[in-house]
C-alpha positions in Angstrom: -42.1 11.8 20.9 -41.7 10.0 17.6 -43.5 6.8 16.6 -40.2 4.9 16.5 -39.3 6.0 20.0 -42.8 4.9 21.2 -42.4 1.5 19.6 -39.0 1.1 21.2 -40.3 2.1 24.6 -43.2 -0.4 24.3 -40.7 -3.2 23.3 -38.5 -2.4 26.3 -41.6 -2.7 28.6 -42.4 -6.2 27.4 -41.3 -9.0 29.7 -40.8 -12.3 27.9 -42.0 -15.2 30.1 -39.7 -17.8 28.7 -36.4 -17.5 26.8 -37.9 -19.4 23.8 -40.3 -16.6 23.0 -39.4 -13.1 21.7 -41.6 -10.2 20.8 -42.6 -9.6 17.2 -43.1 -6.1 15.7 -46.4 -5.6 17.5 -44.9 -6.6 20.9 -46.6 -10.0 21.2 -44.3 -12.9 22.2 -43.8 -15.3 19.4 -42.2 -18.7 19.2 -38.7 -18.8 17.8 -38.4 -22.5 17.8 -40.5 -25.5 17.0 -39.2 -27.5 19.9 -41.3 -28.2 23.0 -39.9 -25.7 25.6 -40.6 -27.8 28.8 -37.6 -30.1 28.4 -35.4 -28.9 25.5 -34.6 -25.3 25.0 -31.4 -25.1 23.0 -30.5 -28.5 21.7 -29.4 -28.5 18.1 -30.2 -31.3 15.6 -27.6 -34.1 15.7 -24.9 -33.8 13.1 -26.0 -35.7 10.0 -29.6 -35.1 11.0 -30.5 -33.4 7.7 -32.5 -35.0 4.9 -30.8 -37.9 3.1 -32.2 -36.7 -0.2 -33.3 -33.2 -1.4 -36.4 -31.6 -0.1 -38.4 -32.1 -3.3 -38.0 -35.9 -3.1 -40.8 -37.9 -1.7 -40.7 -38.6 2.1 -39.5 -42.3 1.8 -36.6 -41.2 -0.4 -35.6 -38.5 2.1 -35.4 -41.0 4.9 -34.0 -44.0 3.1 -31.3 -44.9 5.8 -33.8 -45.3 8.7 -36.3 -47.1 6.4 -33.6 -49.6 5.3 -32.7 -50.4 8.9 -36.3 -50.6 10.1 -37.4 -52.8 7.2 -34.5 -55.1 7.8 -35.3 -55.3 11.5 -38.9 -55.9 10.6 -37.9 -58.8 8.3 -35.8 -60.2 11.2 -38.8 -60.0 13.6 -41.0 -61.7 11.0 -38.5 -64.5 10.6 -38.2 -64.8 14.4 -42.0 -65.1 14.6 -42.0 -67.8 11.9 -39.8 -70.0 14.1 -36.5 -69.1 12.4 -35.2 -67.5 15.6 -31.5 -67.7 14.9 -31.7 -66.3 11.4 -34.1 -63.6 12.5 -32.0 -62.4 15.3 -28.8 -62.4 13.2 -30.7 -60.3 10.7 -31.7 -57.8 13.4 -28.1 -57.6 14.6 -26.9 -57.1 11.1 -29.4 -54.3 10.5 -28.1 -52.5 13.6 -24.5 -53.0 12.4 -25.6 -51.6 9.0 -27.1 -48.6 10.7 -23.7 -48.0 12.4 -21.9 -48.2 9.1 -24.5 -45.9 7.4 -24.1 -43.4 10.3 -20.4 -43.5 9.8 -20.2 -43.2 6.0 -23.3 -41.2 4.9 -23.1 -37.5 5.7 -26.9 -36.9 6.0 -28.9 -39.9 7.3 -32.1 -38.2 8.3 -33.9 -39.7 11.3 -31.1 -42.4 11.7 -29.2 -39.6 13.5 -30.3 -39.5 17.1 -27.3 -38.1 19.0 -23.8 -37.2 17.9 -22.2 -39.3 15.2 -19.9 -41.0 17.7 -22.7 -41.9 20.1 -24.9 -43.3 17.4 -22.0 -45.4 15.9 -21.1 -46.8 19.3 -24.7 -47.5 20.2 -25.8 -49.1 16.9 -22.5 -51.0 16.6 -22.5 -52.3 20.2 -26.1 -53.4 20.2 -25.8 -54.9 16.7 -22.6 -56.8 17.7 -24.1 -58.1 20.9 -27.3 -59.3 19.3 -25.4 -60.9 16.4 -22.9 -62.7 18.7 -25.6 -63.9 21.0 -27.6 -65.2 18.1 -24.6 -67.0 16.7 -23.8 -68.7 20.1 -27.3 -69.7 20.8 -28.0 -73.3 21.9 -28.6 -75.9 20.5 -25.9 -76.3 17.8 -24.3 -72.9 18.0 -22.8 -71.5 14.8 -20.0 -69.9 16.8 -18.3 -71.5 19.8 -15.9 -69.5 22.0 -13.9 -72.0 24.1 -12.8 -69.5 26.7 -16.4 -68.9 27.6 -16.9 -72.6 28.7 -13.7 -72.3 30.8 -14.8 -69.0 32.3 -18.2 -70.5 33.2 -16.6 -73.6 34.7 -14.2 -71.4 36.8 -16.9 -69.2 38.1 -19.3 -72.0 39.0 -16.7 -74.2 40.7 -15.2 -71.5 42.9 
């Protein structure tokens, strides 16, 4: 029996416990993915989930889209804490809308990519639009008044 046949026979006798592991040349199971195997076994990175800059660039430059959105949200939260509630919440909504635009236009957005491009755009855009509109309609002295809302509220309460 040749050494090659013996190695092939040993490899055939190995039972791999989980589909994430595969035997190496010595027959020991090795990890073929860096993902945690309990929940996710075969999920690919979202499209656009690559680095936003080359690999030799420093970490902040590689992740500039998510940093831009997070810093803008942080500034909005700071303004909200400093009693500029309307301006802060408008800035938070605008940051999420900017995240949706970045996800749509920039091919590689790094960690700003969470799911598919469509899902990210709808989620960031919907939340950003809702937060911005609510901040603009906030009482007292709303910056945006929608007359049909007052009629709708009157109709639902009086019925």
